[in-house]
C-alpha positions in Angstrom: 22.3 10.1 -10.2 23.0 10.8 -6.6 19.3 10.3 -5.9 19.2 7.1 -7.8 22.4 5.8 -6.1 21.0 6.7 -2.3 17.7 4.9 -3.4 19.7 1.7 -4.4 22.0 1.9 -1.2 19.0 2.4 1.1 16.3 0.3 -0.7 13.7 3.3 -0.5 13.2 5.7 -3.4 13.7 9.4 -2.7 11.1 11.3 -0.9 8.1 12.9 -3.3 7.7 16.3 -4.0 4.1 15.6 -4.7 2.0 17.5 -1.8 -1.0 15.0 -2.4 0.9 12.2 -2.1 2.5 13.5 0.8 -1.0 14.5 2.6 -2.2 10.9 1.8 0.7 9.6 3.8 0.1 11.9 6.6 -3.7 11.1 6.9 -3.1 7.6 6.6 -0.1 7.3 9.2 -3.2 8.7 11.7 -5.6 5.8 11.2 -6.3 3.3 13.7 -6.6 0.4 11.2 -7.9 0.0 7.9 -8.7 -3.2 6.0 -7.6 -4.3 2.3 -9.5 -6.8 0.4 -7.8 -8.3 -2.6 -6.7 -11.9 -4.2 -4.0 -13.6 -2.2 -1.6 -13.1 -5.3 -2.3 -9.6 -5.1 -1.6 -9.3 -1.3 1.8 -11.2 -1.6 2.8 -8.8 -4.5 2.0 -5.9 -2.2 3.8 -7.3 0.5 6.9 -7.9 -1.9 6.5 -3.9 -3.2 6.6 -2.4 0.7 9.8 -4.7 1.0 13.0 -2.6 0.5 14.9 -4.1 -2.5 12.1 -6.1 -3.6 11.6 -9.7 -4.0 14.8 -11.0 -4.6 16.6 -9.1 -1.7 18.0 -9.9 1.6 15.6 -7.9 3.1 12.7 -10.2 1.8 14.7 -13.3 2.7 14.9 -11.8 6.5 11.4 -10.7 6.2 11.7 -6.8 6.6 8.7 -5.8 4.8 6.4 -3.1 7.0 3.6 -5.9 6.3 5.4 -8.9 7.6 2.8 -9.0 10.6 -0.2 -8.7 8.9 -2.0 -12.3 8.7 -4.8 -12.4 5.8 -7.9 -14.0 6.5 -9.3 -16.1 3.8 -12.8 -15.0 2.6 -15.7 -17.3 0.9 -15.4 -15.5 -2.3 -11.4 -16.0 -2.7 -10.3 -13.1 -1.6 -8.1 -11.9 1.4 -8.9 -9.5 3.9 -6.2 -7.9 5.8 -5.9 -5.8 8.7 -3.4 -2.6 8.5 -2.3 -0.3 11.0 -1.9 3.5 9.9 1.8 3.2 9.8 1.5 0.2 7.6 -1.0 1.7 5.1 1.2 4.9 4.9 4.1 2.6 4.1 1.6 1.1 1.3 0.9 4.7 -0.2 4.7 5.4 -0.1 5.9 2.1 -2.2 3.1 2.2 -4.8 2.8 5.7 -5.4 5.4 5.9 -8.0 6.6 2.5 -8.7 8.5 2.3 -11.6 8.8 -1.5 -12.4 7.7 -3.9 -15.1 4.5 -2.6 -16.5 2.2 -5.1 -14.8 3.8 -4.2 -11.4 3.7 -0.4 -12.1 -0.2 -1.2 -13.2 -0.9 -3.2 -10.2 0.9 -0.4 -7.8 -1.3 2.2 -9.4 -4.3 0.5 -9.0 -3.4 -0.2 -5.2 -2.7 3.5 -5.0 -5.4 4.7 -6.3 -7.9 3.0 -4.3 -6.0 3.3 -0.9 -5.8 7.0 -1.8 -9.6 7.4 -2.4 -10.2 5.9 1.1 -7.6 7.8 2.4 -8.8 11.2 1.0 -12.2 10.7 2.9 -10.3 11.5 6.1 -11.1 14.8 7.5 -8.0 15.6 10.0 -10.5 18.4 11.7 -12.8 16.0 12.8 -12.8 13.8 15.9 -14.3 10.5 15.8 -15.1 10.6 12.0 -16.6 7.5 10.4 -14.4 4.2 10.2 -12.8 3.8 6.7 -14.1 1.8 4.1 -12.5 -1.5 3.2 -9.7 -0.8 0.5 -11.1 -3.6 -2.2 -8.3 -4.4 -4.9 -11.0 -6.2 -7.4 -12.6 -5.1 -10.7 -15.5 -6.6 -11.3 -18.4 -6.2 -14.1 -21.2 -4.3 -12.8 -24.9 -6.0 -13.4 -26.1 -5.6 -17.0 
């Protein structure tokens, strides 16, 4: 009860005890930048996920999302590509890794968390000057027959 009240007052869910989630956030925070590729609607929803209080909140009205400074660049295929800093990527993992909203929102948050996590899991903190992260693509398409 206290945790739920704290989350409502601060606009942030209580910290997760999941060590995998925490490790992913630490790895993500050290990234120089990463790109997310998705539909414009998915990007808008991701910005809402990362806004304390959600869509219909004072935070949203004031533009307090961690992703507010990101400018999506349209691609020819109708998707957008957005550059995130490591801090912003860690926020994406934080806000999507345990979303408990409507089923469709929860499904989208899970998909984003899984794709971002898959990319971040490739990071080896012991290696200096490692390879660039692959784009985090939120787009399910049917493969060739």
